[in-house]
C-alpha positions as CSV (number, residue, x, y, z in Angstrom):
1,M,-18.9,-2.0,20.2
2,S,-17.7,-4.3,17.4
3,K,-14.2,-5.6,17.3
4,G,-13.8,-4.1,13.8
5,I,-14.4,-0.5,15.1
6,S,-12.6,-0.7,18.4
7,E,-9.5,-2.1,16.9
8,L,-9.0,1.1,14.9
9,W,-7.5,2.8,18.0
10,K,-6.7,-0.2,20.3
11,E,-4.5,-2.3,18.0
12,E,-0.8,-1.7,17.3
13,D,-1.1,-2.2,13.5
14,W,-3.6,0.6,13.1
15,W,-1.6,3.0,15.3
16,A,1.4,2.4,13.1
17,V,-0.8,3.4,10.1
18,W,-2.2,6.5,11.9
19,I,1.3,7.7,13.0
20,G,2.8,7.0,9.6
21,F,0.1,9.0,7.9
22,I,0.3,11.9,10.4
23,I,4.0,12.1,9.5
24,I,3.2,11.8,5.8
25,G,0.4,14.5,6.0
26,F,2.6,16.9,7.9
27,T,5.4,16.3,5.4
28,L,3.3,17.0,2.4
29,L,2.1,20.2,4.0
30,N,5.7,21.2,4.7
31,I,5.0,21.4,8.4
32,V,7.7,19.0,9.5
33,P,11.1,20.6,9.7
34,K,14.3,19.0,8.5
35,I,14.9,15.8,10.4
36,P,18.2,15.8,12.3
37,K,20.8,13.0,11.9
38,V,23.9,11.8,13.7
39,G,26.6,13.0,11.3
40,K,29.6,11.3,9.7
41,W,33.0,11.5,11.5
42,T,36.5,10.3,10.9
43,D,38.9,11.1,13.8
44,N,36.9,13.5,15.9
45,P,33.9,11.6,17.6
46,L,32.3,15.0,18.4
47,A,32.1,15.9,14.7
48,A,29.0,13.5,14.5
49,F,27.1,16.1,16.6
50,Q,28.3,19.2,14.8
51,I,26.9,21.0,11.8
52,I,29.7,21.6,9.4
53,K,29.5,23.7,6.2
54,D,32.5,24.4,3.9
55,G,34.8,22.9,6.5
56,Q,33.6,25.3,9.2
57,V,31.5,24.3,12.3
58,I,28.4,26.4,12.2
59,G,26.4,24.8,15.0
60,G,25.5,21.6,16.7
61,N,22.7,19.1,16.2
62,L,22.1,18.1,19.9
63,L,19.2,20.5,20.2
64,P,17.5,19.3,17.0
65,L,18.0,15.7,18.2
66,L,16.3,16.6,21.5
67,G,13.5,18.0,19.4
68,L,13.2,14.8,17.4
69,L,13.2,12.8,20.7
70,A,10.3,14.9,22.0
71,G,8.4,14.7,18.7
72,L,8.7,10.9,18.4
73,L,7.9,10.4,22.1
74,I,4.7,12.4,21.8
75,L,3.6,10.7,18.7
76,T,4.2,7.2,19.9
77,A,3.0,7.9,23.4
78,I,-0.4,8.8,22.1
79,G,-0.8,5.4,20.6
80,I,0.6,3.7,23.8
81,A,-2.0,5.6,25.9
82,A,-4.8,4.5,23.6
83,M,-3.7,0.9,23.4
84,K,-3.0,0.7,27.1
85,T,-0.3,-1.9,26.5
86,V,2.0,-0.3,29.1
87,K,1.7,2.6,31.5
88,I,2.8,5.9,30.0
89,S,4.9,6.7,33.1
90,H,6.8,3.5,32.4
91,Y,7.0,4.0,28.6
92,I,8.5,7.5,28.7
93,P,11.9,6.8,30.5
94,G,12.3,3.5,28.6
95,F,11.8,5.3,25.2
96,I,14.2,8.1,26.1
97,V,17.0,5.6,26.9
98,I,16.2,3.6,23.7
99,F,16.4,6.8,21.6
100,I,19.8,7.6,23.2
101,L,21.0,4.1,22.3
102,A,19.7,4.6,18.8
103,C,21.9,7.7,18.6
104,V,24.9,5.7,19.7
105,A,24.2,3.0,17.1
106,Y,24.1,5.7,14.4
107,W,27.3,7.2,15.8
108,F,29.1,3.9,15.4
109,A,27.7,3.3,11.9
110,N,28.6,6.8,10.7
111,Q,32.3,6.6,11.4
112,V,33.7,6.9,7.8
113,N,35.7,3.6,7.8
114,V,32.9,1.7,9.4
115,K,30.4,3.1,6.9
116,Y,32.7,2.2,4.0
117,W,32.6,-1.5,5.1
118,G,28.8,-1.4,5.2
119,L,28.4,-2.0,8.9
120,S,25.0,-0.4,9.2
121,Y,23.1,1.2,12.0
122,A,20.8,-1.9,12.1
123,M,23.7,-4.1,13.1
124,W,25.0,-1.7,15.7
125,A,21.6,-1.2,17.2
126,L,21.0,-5.0,17.4
127,L,24.4,-5.5,19.0
128,L,23.9,-2.7,21.6
129,G,20.6,-4.2,22.6
130,L,22.0,-7.7,22.8
131,L,25.0,-6.5,24.8
132,I,22.8,-5.0,27.5
133,S,20.3,-7.9,27.5
134,N,23.1,-10.5,27.9
135,T,25.3,-8.8,30.4
136,V,23.6,-6.6,32.9
137,G,20.1,-7.6,31.7
138,S,17.3,-5.4,30.4
139,P,15.4,-3.8,33.3
140,K,11.6,-3.8,33.2
141,W,11.4,0.0,33.0
142,L,13.6,-0.1,29.9
143,L,11.7,-2.9,28.3
144,A,8.5,-0.8,28.8
145,G,9.9,1.5,26.0
146,A,11.0,-1.4,23.8
147,R,7.9,-1.6,21.5
148,T,9.6,-3.5,18.7
149,E,6.7,-4.2,16.4
150,Y,5.1,-0.7,17.0
151,F,8.3,1.0,15.8
152,I,9.0,-1.3,12.9
153,K,5.4,-1.3,11.6
154,T,5.4,2.5,11.6
155,G,8.7,2.5,9.7
156,L,7.3,0.1,7.1
157,V,4.3,2.4,6.5
158,L,6.9,5.2,5.8
159,L,8.8,2.8,3.6
160,G,5.8,2.8,1.3
161,C,6.6,6.4,0.3
162,E,9.8,5.2,-1.3
163,I,8.2,2.4,-3.4
164,L,7.3,4.5,-6.5
165,F,5.7,2.8,-9.4
166,K,7.3,5.1,-12.0
167,K,10.7,4.1,-10.7
168,I,9.7,0.5,-10.8
169,L,8.5,0.7,-14.4
170,S,11.7,2.3,-15.5
171,L,13.2,-1.2,-15.9
172,G,10.0,-2.6,-17.3
173,V,9.7,-6.4,-18.0
174,P,13.3,-7.4,-17.3
175,G,13.2,-5.9,-13.8
176,L,9.9,-7.6,-13.1
177,M,11.2,-10.9,-14.3
178,V,14.1,-10.9,-12.0
179,A,12.2,-9.7,-8.9
180,W,8.8,-11.3,-9.3
181,I,9.6,-14.7,-10.8
182,V,12.6,-15.5,-8.7
183,T,11.3,-14.2,-5.4
184,P,8.2,-16.4,-4.9
185,T,10.1,-19.4,-6.2
186,V,12.8,-18.9,-3.6
187,V,10.3,-18.4,-0.8
188,I,8.5,-21.6,-1.6
189,F,11.7,-23.6,-2.1
190,M,13.2,-22.4,1.2
191,Y,10.1,-23.0,3.2
192,R,9.6,-26.5,1.7
193,Y,13.3,-27.3,2.1
194,G,13.3,-26.1,5.8
195,T,10.1,-27.9,6.9
196,K,10.1,-31.0,4.7
197,F,13.7,-31.8,3.9
198,I,15.7,-30.8,7.0
199,K,12.5,-31.0,9.1
200,M,12.7,-27.8,11.0
201,K,10.1,-27.9,13.8
202,N,9.9,-24.1,14.0
203,K,7.9,-23.3,10.9
204,E,7.7,-19.6,11.8
205,L,11.5,-19.3,11.8
206,A,11.6,-21.1,8.4
207,I,9.2,-18.7,6.7
208,I,10.9,-15.7,8.2
209,I,14.4,-16.8,7.0
210,A,12.8,-17.5,3.6
211,A,11.3,-14.0,3.4
212,A,14.4,-12.3,4.5
213,T,16.5,-14.1,2.0
214,S,14.3,-13.7,-1.0
215,V,12.7,-10.3,-0.6
216,C,14.5,-7.5,1.2
217,G,16.0,-8.8,4.4
218,V,14.9,-7.1,7.6
219,S,11.8,-5.4,6.4
220,A,10.4,-8.6,4.9
221,A,11.4,-10.6,7.9
222,I,9.5,-8.3,10.3
223,A,6.4,-8.1,8.1
224,T,6.3,-11.9,7.8
225,A,6.9,-12.4,11.5
226,A,3.9,-10.3,12.2
227,A,1.8,-12.3,9.7
228,C,2.6,-15.6,11.3
229,R,2.9,-14.3,14.8
230,A,6.4,-15.5,15.4
231,K,8.2,-15.0,18.6
232,K,10.7,-12.2,18.9
233,E,13.6,-14.6,19.4
234,D,12.8,-16.1,16.0
235,L,12.9,-12.7,14.4
236,T,16.1,-11.8,16.2
237,L,17.8,-14.9,14.9
238,A,16.7,-14.4,11.3
239,V,17.6,-10.7,11.4
240,G,21.1,-11.4,12.9
241,M,21.9,-14.0,10.2
242,T,20.6,-11.7,7.5
243,L,22.7,-8.7,8.6
244,I,25.9,-10.8,8.8
245,F,25.5,-12.2,5.3
246,T,24.4,-8.9,3.8
247,V,27.6,-7.3,4.8
248,L,29.7,-10.2,3.3
249,M,27.7,-10.2,0.1
250,M,27.9,-6.4,-0.3
251,I,31.7,-6.5,0.0
252,F,32.5,-9.6,-2.0
253,M,29.9,-9.7,-4.8
254,P,31.2,-6.6,-6.6
255,I,34.8,-7.8,-6.2
256,G,33.8,-11.2,-7.7
257,I,31.8,-9.6,-10.6
258,K,34.8,-7.4,-11.5
259,M,37.3,-10.3,-11.3
260,I,35.3,-12.5,-13.7
261,G,34.6,-9.7,-16.1
262,M,30.8,-10.0,-15.8
263,N,28.7,-7.4,-17.6
264,H,28.0,-4.6,-15.0
265,I,24.3,-4.4,-15.9
266,L,23.9,-8.1,-15.3
267,G,25.9,-7.8,-12.1
268,G,23.8,-5.0,-10.9
269,A,20.6,-6.9,-11.5
270,W,22.1,-10.0,-9.8
271,M,23.0,-8.0,-6.7
272,G,19.7,-6.2,-6.6
273,G,17.9,-9.5,-6.5
274,T,20.1,-11.2,-3.9
275,I,21.6,-8.8,-1.4
276,D,19.1,-8.4,1.4
277,S,19.2,-4.7,2.1
278,T,18.3,-1.7,-0.1
279,G,21.2,0.4,1.3
280,A,23.7,-2.5,0.8
281,V,22.4,-3.0,-2.7
282,V,23.0,0.6,-3.6
283,A,26.5,0.6,-2.1
284,A,27.4,-2.6,-3.9
285,G,26.0,-1.3,-7.2
286,S,27.9,1.9,-6.9
287,M,31.1,-0.1,-6.9
288,L,30.3,-1.2,-10.5
289,G,29.2,2.2,-11.8
290,A,26.2,4.4,-12.2
291,D,24.2,2.2,-14.5
292,A,24.8,-0.9,-12.3
293,E,23.8,1.1,-9.3
294,Q,20.5,2.2,-10.9
295,V,19.6,-1.4,-12.1
296,A,20.5,-2.9,-8.6
297,A,18.4,-0.3,-6.8
298,V,15.4,-0.6,-9.0
299,V,15.4,-4.4,-8.9
300,K,15.5,-4.2,-5.1
301,M,12.7,-1.7,-5.1
302,I,10.6,-4.0,-7.3
303,Q,11.2,-6.7,-4.8
304,N,10.2,-4.4,-1.9
305,V,6.7,-4.2,-3.5
306,L,6.2,-7.8,-2.6
307,I,6.5,-7.2,1.2
308,G,2.8,-6.5,1.5
309,L,1.7,-9.3,-0.7
310,L,4.0,-11.8,1.0
311,A,2.6,-10.8,4.4
312,F,-0.9,-11.2,3.2
313,V,-0.3,-14.7,1.7
314,V,1.6,-15.9,4.8
315,A,-1.3,-14.7,7.0
316,I,-3.8,-16.7,5.0
317,Y,-1.6,-19.7,4.8
318,W,-0.9,-19.8,8.5
319,V,-4.6,-19.4,9.4
320,C,-5.9,-21.9,6.8
321,F,-3.2,-24.6,7.0
322,V,-0.4,-24.2,9.6
323,E,-2.6,-23.5,12.7
324,S,-5.8,-25.2,11.6
325,K,-6.7,-28.6,13.0
326,P,-7.7,-31.4,10.6
327,D,-11.2,-31.8,12.1
328,A,-11.8,-28.1,12.6
329,P,-13.9,-26.0,10.2
330,R,-12.0,-23.7,7.8
331,P,-11.6,-20.2,9.1
332,N,-13.9,-17.6,7.5
333,A,-12.9,-14.4,5.8
334,M,-13.2,-12.3,8.9
335,E,-10.8,-14.5,10.8
336,I,-8.3,-14.0,8.0
337,W,-9.0,-10.2,8.1
338,Y,-8.3,-10.1,11.9
339,R,-5.1,-12.0,11.4
340,F,-3.9,-9.9,8.4
341,P,-1.2,-7.3,9.4
342,K,-3.1,-4.0,9.0
343,F,0.1,-1.9,8.7
344,V,0.5,-3.5,5.2
345,I,-2.5,-1.4,4.2
346,G,-0.7,1.7,5.2
347,F,2.4,0.6,3.4
348,V,0.5,0.0,0.1
349,A,-1.6,3.2,0.6
350,A,1.6,5.3,1.0
351,S,3.1,3.8,-2.1
352,L,-0.1,4.5,-4.1
353,I,-0.4,8.1,-2.9
354,F,3.2,9.0,-3.7
355,S,3.1,7.1,-7.0
356,F,-0.2,8.4,-8.4
357,A,-0.8,11.7,-6.5
358,V,2.4,13.2,-5.2
359,V,4.6,12.4,-8.3
360,P,2.0,13.6,-10.8
361,A,1.6,16.8,-8.7
362,M,5.3,17.4,-9.1
363,H,4.9,16.9,-12.9
364,G,6.3,13.4,-12.7
365,D,9.7,14.5,-11.6
366,F,10.9,11.7,-9.3
367,N,14.1,13.6,-8.4
368,L,12.1,16.7,-7.3
369,V,9.8,14.5,-5.1
370,E,12.7,12.7,-3.6
371,A,14.5,16.0,-2.9
372,N,11.5,17.6,-1.3
373,Y,9.9,14.8,0.6
374,I,11.4,11.4,0.7
375,N,15.0,11.9,1.7
376,P,14.7,14.7,4.3
377,V,11.6,13.5,6.2
378,T,9.9,10.1,5.5
379,K,13.1,8.2,4.6
380,T,15.0,9.6,7.5
381,L,12.2,9.0,10.0
382,R,11.8,5.5,8.7
383,G,15.5,5.0,9.5
384,W,15.0,6.3,13.0
385,F,12.0,4.0,13.6
386,F,13.9,1.0,12.3
387,C,16.9,1.8,14.6
388,L,14.6,2.1,17.6
389,A,13.2,-1.3,16.7
390,F,16.5,-3.0,16.4
391,I,17.6,-1.7,19.8
392,A,14.3,-3.1,21.2
393,I,14.8,-6.4,19.5
394,G,18.2,-6.8,21.1
395,L,17.0,-5.7,24.5
396,E,14.2,-8.4,24.4
397,S,16.5,-11.2,23.3
398,N,19.2,-13.3,24.9
399,F,21.7,-15.8,23.6
400,K,20.2,-18.8,25.5
401,D,16.8,-18.4,23.7
402,L,18.6,-17.9,20.4
403,A,20.7,-21.0,20.9
404,S,17.5,-23.0,21.7
405,R,16.1,-22.1,18.3
406,M,19.2,-23.3,16.3
407,E,17.9,-26.9,16.1
408,G,21.4,-28.3,15.6
409,G,22.3,-25.7,12.9
410,K,19.2,-26.1,10.8
411,P,18.4,-22.4,10.4
412,M,22.0,-21.8,9.2
413,N,21.6,-24.7,6.8
414,L,18.4,-23.3,5.5
415,Y,19.9,-19.9,4.9
416,V,23.0,-21.1,3.2
417,V,21.2,-23.5,0.9
418,G,18.4,-21.0,0.2
419,Q,20.7,-18.2,-0.5
420,S,22.8,-20.4,-2.8
421,F,19.7,-21.3,-4.7
422,N,18.7,-17.7,-4.8
423,L,22.1,-16.6,-6.2
424,I,22.0,-19.2,-9.0
425,L,18.4,-18.7,-10.0
426,T,18.7,-14.9,-9.9
427,L,21.8,-14.9,-12.0
428,L,20.1,-17.2,-14.6
429,M,17.0,-15.0,-14.7
430,A,19.0,-11.8,-14.9
431,W,21.0,-13.2,-17.8
432,I,17.8,-14.2,-19.6
433,A,16.0,-10.9,-18.9
434,F,18.9,-8.3,-19.4
435,M,21.2,-10.1,-21.8
436,L,19.1,-12.4,-23.9
437,L,15.5,-11.0,-24.2
438,F,16.0,-7.3,-23.4
439,P,19.6,-6.4,-24.0
440,N,18.8,-2.7,-24.6
441,S,16.7,-2.1,-21.5
442,I,19.3,0.3,-20.1
């Protein structure tokens, strides 16, 4: 049997697509029930596991969470069994514990004061995994359930449901200018600066940091890491740096914009193009007002479209230039296809389906689509898959390996210089687009 046919059920990328579209299909058919969450809490930690309505406790969400655990376990275990990467008997207990740790990460993140400061579930999940890995150590049975790329690729397929072209076009040319001119410029600048100027030996880490800084943080980092087949330790280092600076920028950029009296539309576009997380962008934009929040969110969404294209370009570049030997023949199209991260196909397909089929079916009402599909199911499940992935990343990493990749501080140098360039160029482009050329776009 040819490799092209057999890989459809034996390779992780394709199983991420299949699972993502099973979820999407069941969602559109209204088969999937409301996805449970770990709730917010202030003083009472148990409130996170209670269902409260009008100030009264009307039930608990432990049973729904157990149902979610069972559903995700069954879905992912089918792919594990088909791929035969690990024994199912080993995967099940590992997955159960990782899911519990994901609940703990959400519990930390949903404390009201913690949530206010933007300390997201991703950061807590990564910290929990790293804490276990670097203290008691991650046992083999637990690592059997730590399928980092499997979880994150499935989450990225579901992310495609949130990338709607109608929403992207709402900002038109100025939004495209900020997102699509600056982003590739910053990627190229950072990669060249990292590999040529400060001479980083780890080219995979350089391109991951560049992608995380210029596109949308963690999601872009993981897609790019898959395209260049980077080591998990490289991804952990890039993600950790990104999360730390995302929190700092989310807090201080709105404060700085207010202090200098910057136009809030300009400020929203600036934050949307530079803060490395969609959630953090929305939170920061809301501090400036509703219009700034909308501009920031849509600019970030336009950037998110580039995840798939970036992964595709990186895959081609790595096959044709980085990994090829001078005297070796150029790789053919099939080699590039085998290397290409297939989950990107699912990401793009989900975006197209929701943009040109689901939204028109709902008479073009984005809010109705969001209320009925994106928020309760695909978006919430995407968050769960990402949280599972961050737990897994932490469990598979240790500080000794991370320290060995620091190359005397070069990755931090790359991030600081690259993000500084990104901030300056994005502000300039946002001013040209929103203030000079299209001042009435909002």
